[in-house]
All heavy atoms as TSV, in Angstrom:
chain	resi	resn	atom	element	x	y	z
A	1	MET	N	N	-17.792	15.004	-13.330
A	1	MET	CA	C	-17.376	13.943	-14.235
A	1	MET	C	C	-15.861	13.749	-14.185
A	1	MET	O	O	-15.388	12.637	-14.144
A	1	MET	CB	C	-17.839	14.316	-15.652
A	1	MET	CG	C	-17.741	13.220	-16.621
A	1	MET	SD	S	-19.105	12.108	-16.364
A	1	MET	CE	C	-18.955	11.100	-17.772
A	2	SER	N	N	-15.162	14.874	-14.189
A	2	SER	CA	C	-13.707	14.802	-14.196
A	2	SER	C	C	-13.170	14.231	-12.882
A	2	SER	O	O	-12.185	13.504	-12.876
A	2	SER	CB	C	-13.125	16.204	-14.419
A	2	SER	OG	O	-11.724	16.146	-14.401
A	3	LYS	N	N	-13.861	14.545	-11.761
A	3	LYS	CA	C	-13.412	14.035	-10.473
A	3	LYS	C	C	-13.551	12.518	-10.414
A	3	LYS	O	O	-12.671	11.841	-9.870
A	3	LYS	CB	C	-14.238	14.674	-9.335
A	3	LYS	CG	C	-13.831	16.084	-9.032
A	3	LYS	CD	C	-14.566	16.598	-7.815
A	3	LYS	CE	C	-14.137	18.014	-7.492
A	3	LYS	NZ	N	-14.772	18.508	-6.286
A	4	ASN	N	N	-14.626	11.985	-10.968
A	4	ASN	CA	C	-14.808	10.538	-10.963
A	4	ASN	C	C	-13.721	9.853	-11.783
A	4	ASN	O	O	-13.213	8.806	-11.400
A	4	ASN	CB	C	-16.187	10.160	-11.526
A	4	ASN	CG	C	-17.307	10.542	-10.573
A	4	ASN	OD1	O	-17.069	10.709	-9.392
A	4	ASN	ND2	N	-18.499	10.669	-11.105
A	5	LYS	N	N	-13.370	10.469	-12.901
A	5	LYS	CA	C	-12.329	9.899	-13.765
A	5	LYS	C	C	-10.985	9.922	-13.051
A	5	LYS	O	O	-10.233	8.949	-13.092
A	5	LYS	CB	C	-12.274	10.697	-15.069
A	5	LYS	CG	C	-11.393	10.069	-16.121
A	5	LYS	CD	C	-11.492	10.850	-17.418
A	5	LYS	CE	C	-10.661	10.205	-18.495
A	5	LYS	NZ	N	-10.715	10.958	-19.735
A	6	ASN	N	N	-10.684	11.039	-12.371
A	6	ASN	CA	C	-9.427	11.147	-11.624
A	6	ASN	C	C	-9.366	10.149	-10.472
A	6	ASN	O	O	-8.329	9.563	-10.217
A	6	ASN	CB	C	-9.211	12.570	-11.114
A	6	ASN	CG	C	-8.829	13.517	-12.224
A	6	ASN	OD1	O	-8.355	13.107	-13.281
A	6	ASN	ND2	N	-9.037	14.806	-11.978
A	7	ASN	N	N	-10.494	9.983	-9.771
A	7	ASN	CA	C	-10.536	9.025	-8.663
A	7	ASN	C	C	-10.336	7.607	-9.166
A	7	ASN	O	O	-9.648	6.815	-8.521
A	7	ASN	CB	C	-11.863	9.127	-7.909
A	7	ASN	CG	C	-11.894	10.331	-6.978
A	7	ASN	OD1	O	-10.855	10.867	-6.611
A	7	ASN	ND2	N	-13.083	10.753	-6.597
A	8	ALA	N	N	-10.920	7.275	-10.306
A	8	ALA	CA	C	-10.759	5.935	-10.863
A	8	ALA	C	C	-9.302	5.696	-11.244
A	8	ALA	O	O	-8.755	4.618	-10.980
A	8	ALA	CB	C	-11.659	5.759	-12.080
A	9	LYS	N	N	-8.669	6.697	-11.863
A	9	LYS	CA	C	-7.251	6.558	-12.219
A	9	LYS	C	C	-6.400	6.408	-10.977
A	9	LYS	O	O	-5.479	5.605	-10.937
A	9	LYS	CB	C	-6.784	7.781	-13.018
A	9	LYS	CG	C	-7.188	7.779	-14.461
A	9	LYS	CD	C	-6.567	8.974	-15.170
A	9	LYS	CE	C	-6.887	8.990	-16.631
A	9	LYS	NZ	N	-6.256	10.123	-17.325
A	10	ARG	N	N	-6.707	7.220	-9.963
A	10	ARG	CA	C	-5.923	7.168	-8.717
A	10	ARG	C	C	-6.075	5.809	-8.035
A	10	ARG	O	O	-5.096	5.239	-7.551
A	10	ARG	CB	C	-6.391	8.278	-7.776
A	10	ARG	CG	C	-5.523	8.409	-6.540
A	10	ARG	CD	C	-5.914	9.605	-5.697
A	10	ARG	NE	N	-5.705	10.837	-6.435
A	10	ARG	CZ	C	-6.561	11.860	-6.429
A	10	ARG	NH1	N	-7.665	11.808	-5.734
A	10	ARG	NH2	N	-6.294	12.946	-7.130
A	11	GLU	N	N	-7.278	5.268	-8.007
A	11	GLU	CA	C	-7.513	3.950	-7.395
A	11	GLU	C	C	-6.813	2.853	-8.179
A	11	GLU	O	O	-6.228	1.948	-7.592
A	11	GLU	CB	C	-9.006	3.673	-7.292
A	11	GLU	CG	C	-9.707	4.520	-6.241
A	11	GLU	CD	C	-11.213	4.291	-6.214
A	11	GLU	OE1	O	-11.685	3.347	-6.875
A	11	GLU	OE2	O	-11.895	5.064	-5.535
A	12	ALA	N	N	-6.846	2.925	-9.498
A	12	ALA	CA	C	-6.174	1.925	-10.328
A	12	ALA	C	C	-4.668	1.985	-10.111
A	12	ALA	O	O	-3.997	0.953	-9.998
A	12	ALA	CB	C	-6.515	2.140	-11.798
A	13	TYR	N	N	-4.122	3.185	-10.020
A	13	TYR	CA	C	-2.692	3.347	-9.782
A	13	TYR	C	C	-2.305	2.820	-8.401
A	13	TYR	O	O	-1.295	2.131	-8.255
A	13	TYR	CB	C	-2.316	4.834	-9.902
A	13	TYR	CG	C	-0.848	5.112	-9.684
A	13	TYR	CD1	C	0.090	4.772	-10.660
A	13	TYR	CD2	C	-0.385	5.675	-8.508
A	13	TYR	CE1	C	1.432	5.011	-10.475
A	13	TYR	CE2	C	0.957	5.919	-8.305
A	13	TYR	CZ	C	1.854	5.601	-9.298
A	13	TYR	OH	O	3.199	5.829	-9.103
A	14	ALA	N	N	-3.128	3.107	-7.398
A	14	ALA	CA	C	-2.849	2.639	-6.049
A	14	ALA	C	C	-2.892	1.099	-5.990
A	14	ALA	O	O	-2.048	0.481	-5.337
A	14	ALA	CB	C	-3.846	3.227	-5.057
A	15	LYS	N	N	-3.850	0.518	-6.679
A	15	LYS	CA	C	-3.933	-0.949	-6.707
A	15	LYS	C	C	-2.708	-1.556	-7.382
A	15	LYS	O	O	-2.144	-2.532	-6.909
A	15	LYS	CB	C	-5.213	-1.370	-7.427
A	15	LYS	CG	C	-5.468	-2.842	-7.398
A	15	LYS	CD	C	-6.787	-3.203	-8.056
A	15	LYS	CE	C	-7.030	-4.693	-7.981
A	15	LYS	NZ	N	-8.290	-5.080	-8.612
A	16	LYS	N	N	-2.288	-0.955	-8.486
A	16	LYS	CA	C	-1.103	-1.443	-9.198
A	16	LYS	C	C	0.142	-1.329	-8.313
A	16	LYS	O	O	0.947	-2.254	-8.239
A	16	LYS	CB	C	-0.915	-0.632	-10.473
A	16	LYS	CG	C	0.250	-1.073	-11.324
A	16	LYS	CD	C	0.347	-0.216	-12.577
A	16	LYS	CE	C	1.574	-0.576	-13.376
A	16	LYS	NZ	N	1.758	0.298	-14.519
A	17	GLN	N	N	0.300	-0.221	-7.625
A	17	GLN	CA	C	1.435	-0.023	-6.746
A	17	GLN	C	C	1.434	-1.039	-5.608
A	17	GLN	O	O	2.477	-1.566	-5.226
A	17	GLN	CB	C	1.419	1.390	-6.145
A	17	GLN	CG	C	1.748	2.481	-7.135
A	17	GLN	CD	C	3.187	2.433	-7.544
A	17	GLN	OE1	O	3.539	1.896	-8.585
A	17	GLN	NE2	N	4.043	3.014	-6.741
A	18	GLU	N	N	0.252	-1.335	-5.057
A	18	GLU	CA	C	0.153	-2.304	-3.980
A	18	GLU	C	C	0.571	-3.698	-4.443
A	18	GLU	O	O	1.304	-4.396	-3.752
A	18	GLU	CB	C	-1.281	-2.335	-3.451
A	18	GLU	CG	C	-1.477	-3.277	-2.279
A	18	GLU	CD	C	-2.887	-3.281	-1.748
A	18	GLU	OE1	O	-3.720	-2.470	-2.225
A	18	GLU	OE2	O	-3.178	-4.104	-0.873
A	19	GLU	N	N	0.127	-4.082	-5.624
A	19	GLU	CA	C	0.491	-5.398	-6.161
A	19	GLU	C	C	1.995	-5.490	-6.405
A	19	GLU	O	O	2.626	-6.500	-6.092
A	19	GLU	CB	C	-0.284	-5.677	-7.440
A	19	GLU	CG	C	-1.766	-5.920	-7.218
A	19	GLU	CD	C	-2.554	-6.018	-8.512
A	19	GLU	OE1	O	-1.948	-5.920	-9.595
A	19	GLU	OE2	O	-3.772	-6.182	-8.427
A	20	GLU	N	N	2.585	-4.446	-6.943
A	20	GLU	CA	C	4.028	-4.431	-7.194
A	20	GLU	C	C	4.803	-4.459	-5.873
A	20	GLU	O	O	5.825	-5.137	-5.761
A	20	GLU	CB	C	4.428	-3.210	-8.008
A	20	GLU	CG	C	3.998	-3.287	-9.460
A	20	GLU	CD	C	4.433	-2.072	-10.263
A	20	GLU	OE1	O	5.262	-1.287	-9.775
A	20	GLU	OE2	O	3.924	-1.916	-11.379
A	21	GLY	N	N	4.291	-3.759	-4.885
A	21	GLY	CA	C	4.933	-3.755	-3.568
A	21	GLY	C	C	4.923	-5.130	-2.937
A	21	GLY	O	O	5.935	-5.558	-2.358
A	22	LYS	N	N	3.802	-5.831	-3.052
A	22	LYS	CA	C	3.720	-7.185	-2.499
A	22	LYS	C	C	4.704	-8.120	-3.210
A	22	LYS	O	O	5.325	-8.971	-2.576
A	22	LYS	CB	C	2.297	-7.730	-2.618
A	22	LYS	CG	C	1.327	-7.102	-1.652
A	22	LYS	CD	C	-0.061	-7.678	-1.806
A	22	LYS	CE	C	-1.030	-7.034	-0.848
A	22	LYS	NZ	N	-2.393	-7.580	-0.987
A	23	LYS	N	N	4.835	-7.943	-4.509
A	23	LYS	CA	C	5.758	-8.781	-5.272
A	23	LYS	C	C	7.210	-8.535	-4.819
A	23	LYS	O	O	7.980	-9.475	-4.628
A	23	LYS	CB	C	5.624	-8.479	-6.768
A	23	LYS	CG	C	6.424	-9.416	-7.655
A	23	LYS	CD	C	6.415	-8.985	-9.116
A	23	LYS	CE	C	5.050	-8.944	-9.722
A	23	LYS	NZ	N	5.076	-8.624	-11.155
A	24	ILE	N	N	7.557	-7.276	-4.618
A	24	ILE	CA	C	8.919	-6.924	-4.204
A	24	ILE	C	C	9.200	-7.463	-2.808
A	24	ILE	O	O	10.282	-8.002	-2.548
A	24	ILE	CB	C	9.122	-5.396	-4.281
A	24	ILE	CG1	C	9.145	-4.961	-5.737
A	24	ILE	CG2	C	10.402	-4.979	-3.573
A	24	ILE	CD1	C	9.158	-3.472	-5.950
A	25	VAL	N	N	8.231	-7.350	-1.900
A	25	VAL	CA	C	8.426	-7.874	-0.549
A	25	VAL	C	C	8.621	-9.378	-0.599
A	25	VAL	O	O	9.478	-9.933	0.114
A	25	VAL	CB	C	7.219	-7.498	0.355
A	25	VAL	CG1	C	7.252	-8.260	1.657
A	25	VAL	CG2	C	7.224	-6.000	0.616
A	26	GLY	N	N	7.882	-10.060	-1.450
A	26	GLY	CA	C	8.049	-11.503	-1.623
A	26	GLY	C	C	9.449	-11.852	-2.099
A	26	GLY	O	O	10.071	-12.798	-1.593
A	27	TRP	N	N	9.966	-11.104	-3.070
A	27	TRP	CA	C	11.320	-11.344	-3.573
A	27	TRP	C	C	12.361	-11.102	-2.492
A	27	TRP	O	O	13.351	-11.837	-2.379
A	27	TRP	CB	C	11.614	-10.459	-4.787
A	27	TRP	CG	C	11.120	-11.039	-6.059
A	27	TRP	CD1	C	9.995	-10.659	-6.754
A	27	TRP	CD2	C	11.704	-12.100	-6.802
A	27	TRP	NE1	N	9.861	-11.416	-7.866
A	27	TRP	CE2	C	10.903	-12.315	-7.939
A	27	TRP	CE3	C	12.837	-12.883	-6.626
A	27	TRP	CZ2	C	11.200	-13.299	-8.884
A	27	TRP	CZ3	C	13.121	-13.856	-7.564
A	27	TRP	CH2	C	12.307	-14.051	-8.682
A	28	ILE	N	N	12.159	-10.074	-1.685
A	28	ILE	CA	C	13.117	-9.767	-0.621
A	28	ILE	C	C	13.147	-10.900	0.396
A	28	ILE	O	O	14.223	-11.371	0.785
A	28	ILE	CB	C	12.779	-8.417	0.055
A	28	ILE	CG1	C	13.078	-7.282	-0.919
A	28	ILE	CG2	C	13.558	-8.243	1.349
A	28	ILE	CD1	C	12.597	-5.919	-0.453
A	29	PHE	N	N	11.975	-11.361	0.846
A	29	PHE	CA	C	11.944	-12.456	1.815
A	29	PHE	C	C	12.514	-13.737	1.215
A	29	PHE	O	O	13.240	-14.474	1.887
A	29	PHE	CB	C	10.523	-12.693	2.321
A	29	PHE	CG	C	10.119	-11.759	3.427
A	29	PHE	CD1	C	9.063	-10.877	3.264
A	29	PHE	CD2	C	10.810	-11.760	4.626
A	29	PHE	CE1	C	8.700	-10.010	4.282
A	29	PHE	CE2	C	10.450	-10.899	5.654
A	29	PHE	CZ	C	9.395	-10.020	5.480
A	30	GLY	N	N	12.220	-13.988	-0.038
A	30	GLY	CA	C	12.787	-15.165	-0.699
A	30	GLY	C	C	14.299	-15.102	-0.755
A	30	GLY	O	O	14.997	-16.083	-0.491
A	31	GLY	N	N	14.825	-13.934	-1.072
A	31	GLY	CA	C	16.285	-13.752	-1.120
A	31	GLY	C	C	16.919	-13.933	0.247
A	31	GLY	O	O	17.974	-14.559	0.377
A	32	LEU	N	N	16.264	-13.440	1.285
A	32	LEU	CA	C	16.801	-13.615	2.633
A	32	LEU	C	C	16.803	-15.071	3.048
A	32	LEU	O	O	17.751	-15.539	3.694
A	32	LEU	CB	C	15.971	-12.785	3.629
A	32	LEU	CG	C	16.180	-11.277	3.569
A	32	LEU	CD1	C	15.189	-10.563	4.490
A	32	LEU	CD2	C	17.601	-10.901	3.932
A	33	ILE	N	N	15.775	-15.808	2.680
A	33	ILE	CA	C	15.725	-17.239	3.002
A	33	ILE	C	C	16.843	-17.975	2.282
A	33	ILE	O	O	17.537	-18.813	2.871
A	33	ILE	CB	C	14.340	-17.809	2.665
A	33	ILE	CG1	C	13.298	-17.263	3.636
A	33	ILE	CG2	C	14.349	-19.337	2.696
A	33	ILE	CD1	C	11.865	-17.565	3.249
A	34	VAL	N	N	17.059	-17.665	1.009
A	34	VAL	CA	C	18.134	-18.315	0.257
A	34	VAL	C	C	19.492	-17.993	0.880
A	34	VAL	O	O	20.341	-18.876	1.050
A	34	VAL	CB	C	18.089	-17.883	-1.221
A	34	VAL	CG1	C	19.342	-18.303	-1.963
A	34	VAL	CG2	C	16.849	-18.459	-1.901
A	35	LEU	N	N	19.698	-16.738	1.254
A	35	LEU	CA	C	20.972	-16.367	1.878
A	35	LEU	C	C	21.154	-17.082	3.223
A	35	LEU	O	O	22.271	-17.494	3.566
A	35	LEU	CB	C	21.041	-14.852	2.091
A	35	LEU	CG	C	21.244	-14.030	0.819
A	35	LEU	CD1	C	21.131	-12.542	1.146
A	35	LEU	CD2	C	22.583	-14.336	0.197
A	36	ALA	N	N	20.078	-17.246	3.977
A	36	ALA	CA	C	20.176	-17.947	5.260
A	36	ALA	C	C	20.567	-19.406	5.039
A	36	ALA	O	O	21.394	-19.959	5.769
A	36	ALA	CB	C	18.848	-17.869	6.010
A	37	ILE	N	N	20.001	-20.041	4.022
A	37	ILE	CA	C	20.338	-21.440	3.722
A	37	ILE	C	C	21.789	-21.551	3.293
A	37	ILE	O	O	22.516	-22.449	3.744
A	37	ILE	CB	C	19.380	-22.003	2.656
A	37	ILE	CG1	C	17.979	-22.133	3.233
A	37	ILE	CG2	C	19.867	-23.341	2.127
A	37	ILE	CD1	C	16.903	-22.444	2.221
A	38	ILE	N	N	22.242	-20.629	2.451
A	38	ILE	CA	C	23.649	-20.636	2.016
A	38	ILE	C	C	24.574	-20.448	3.205
A	38	ILE	O	O	25.597	-21.135	3.343
A	38	ILE	CB	C	23.894	-19.548	0.940
A	38	ILE	CG1	C	23.171	-19.925	-0.347
A	38	ILE	CG2	C	25.381	-19.351	0.694
A	38	ILE	CD1	C	23.157	-18.831	-1.385
A	39	TYR	N	N	24.213	-19.552	4.116
A	39	TYR	CA	C	25.035	-19.314	5.299
A	39	TYR	C	C	25.090	-20.557	6.187
A	39	TYR	O	O	26.147	-20.891	6.730
A	39	TYR	CB	C	24.485	-18.115	6.087
A	39	TYR	CG	C	25.277	-17.805	7.335
A	39	TYR	CD1	C	26.544	-17.237	7.247
A	39	TYR	CD2	C	24.769	-18.103	8.592
A	39	TYR	CE1	C	27.278	-16.965	8.367
A	39	TYR	CE2	C	25.512	-17.835	9.730
A	39	TYR	CZ	C	26.762	-17.259	9.612
A	39	TYR	OH	O	27.483	-16.995	10.739
A	40	MET	N	N	23.955	-21.241	6.353
A	40	MET	CA	C	23.940	-22.467	7.158
A	40	MET	C	C	24.835	-23.530	6.543
A	40	MET	O	O	25.595	-24.198	7.257
A	40	MET	CB	C	22.508	-23.000	7.298
A	40	MET	CG	C	21.673	-22.184	8.245
A	40	MET	SD	S	19.958	-22.722	8.500
A	40	MET	CE	C	19.743	-24.148	7.540
A	41	ILE	N	N	24.768	-23.689	5.230
A	41	ILE	CA	C	25.622	-24.671	4.557
A	41	ILE	C	C	27.089	-24.302	4.712
A	41	ILE	O	O	27.926	-25.156	5.036
A	41	ILE	CB	C	25.232	-24.792	3.063
A	41	ILE	CG1	C	23.836	-25.411	2.933
A	41	ILE	CG2	C	26.256	-25.602	2.295
A	41	ILE	CD1	C	23.271	-25.341	1.536
A	42	TRP	N	N	27.433	-23.044	4.549
A	42	TRP	CA	C	28.809	-22.582	4.699
A	42	TRP	C	C	29.307	-22.822	6.127
A	42	TRP	O	O	30.424	-23.277	6.336
A	42	TRP	CB	C	28.898	-21.108	4.329
A	42	TRP	CG	C	30.264	-20.539	4.501
A	42	TRP	CD1	C	31.348	-20.724	3.702
A	42	TRP	CD2	C	30.711	-19.707	5.575
A	42	TRP	NE1	N	32.416	-20.036	4.193
A	42	TRP	CE2	C	32.068	-19.401	5.357
A	42	TRP	CE3	C	30.083	-19.168	6.697
A	42	TRP	CZ2	C	32.801	-18.604	6.198
A	42	TRP	CZ3	C	30.829	-18.364	7.549
A	42	TRP	CH2	C	32.166	-18.096	7.295
A	43	THR	N	N	28.447	-22.520	7.114
A	43	THR	CA	C	28.839	-22.711	8.503
A	43	THR	C	C	29.082	-24.200	8.786
A	43	THR	O	O	30.061	-24.542	9.478
A	43	THR	CB	C	27.727	-22.176	9.434
A	43	THR	OG1	O	27.482	-20.824	9.130
A	43	THR	CG2	C	28.129	-22.290	10.890
A	44	LEU	N	N	28.222	-25.065	8.283
A	44	LEU	CA	C	28.411	-26.503	8.512
A	44	LEU	C	C	29.686	-27.014	7.851
A	44	LEU	O	O	30.355	-27.873	8.398
A	44	LEU	CB	C	27.193	-27.276	8.005
A	44	LEU	CG	C	25.901	-27.083	8.831
A	44	LEU	CD1	C	24.737	-27.762	8.143
A	44	LEU	CD2	C	26.078	-27.602	10.238
A	45	THR	N	N	30.016	-26.505	6.679
A	45	THR	CA	C	31.236	-26.958	6.009
A	45	THR	C	C	32.487	-26.450	6.718
A	45	THR	O	O	33.510	-27.119	6.735
A	45	THR	CB	C	31.273	-26.523	4.537
A	45	THR	OG1	O	31.185	-25.103	4.461
A	45	THR	CG2	C	30.157	-27.160	3.742
A	46	MET	N	N	32.402	-25.284	7.345
A	46	MET	CA	C	33.552	-24.745	8.070
A	46	MET	C	C	33.790	-25.522	9.366
A	46	MET	O	O	34.907	-25.602	9.838
A	46	MET	CB	C	33.339	-23.261	8.401
A	46	MET	CG	C	33.311	-22.369	7.168
A	46	MET	SD	S	34.819	-22.403	6.223
A	46	MET	CE	C	35.887	-21.487	7.304
A	47	MET	N	N	32.745	-26.077	9.953
A	47	MET	CA	C	32.876	-26.804	11.216
A	47	MET	C	C	33.416	-28.226	10.998
A	47	MET	O	O	33.984	-28.801	11.911
A	47	MET	CB	C	31.540	-26.879	11.942
A	47	MET	CG	C	31.029	-25.548	12.410
A	47	MET	SD	S	29.433	-25.738	13.178
A	47	MET	CE	C	29.802	-25.196	14.815
A	48	SER	N	N	33.228	-28.781	9.815
A	48	SER	CA	C	33.672	-30.162	9.608
A	48	SER	C	C	35.124	-30.252	9.191
A	48	SER	O	O	35.813	-29.399	8.892
A	48	SER	CB	C	32.906	-30.885	8.538
A	48	SER	OG	O	31.798	-30.305	8.059
């Protein structure tokens, strides 16, 4: 009985960690895209 309870807790924790990890990866890629756009704008303004 105790093993089933521990496995359920472990699976719930793993699922929560996976969802949080996906969210963080999304934020990182979003930040990189924003930085790339800012860099492109800065480069274009320096060339003109």
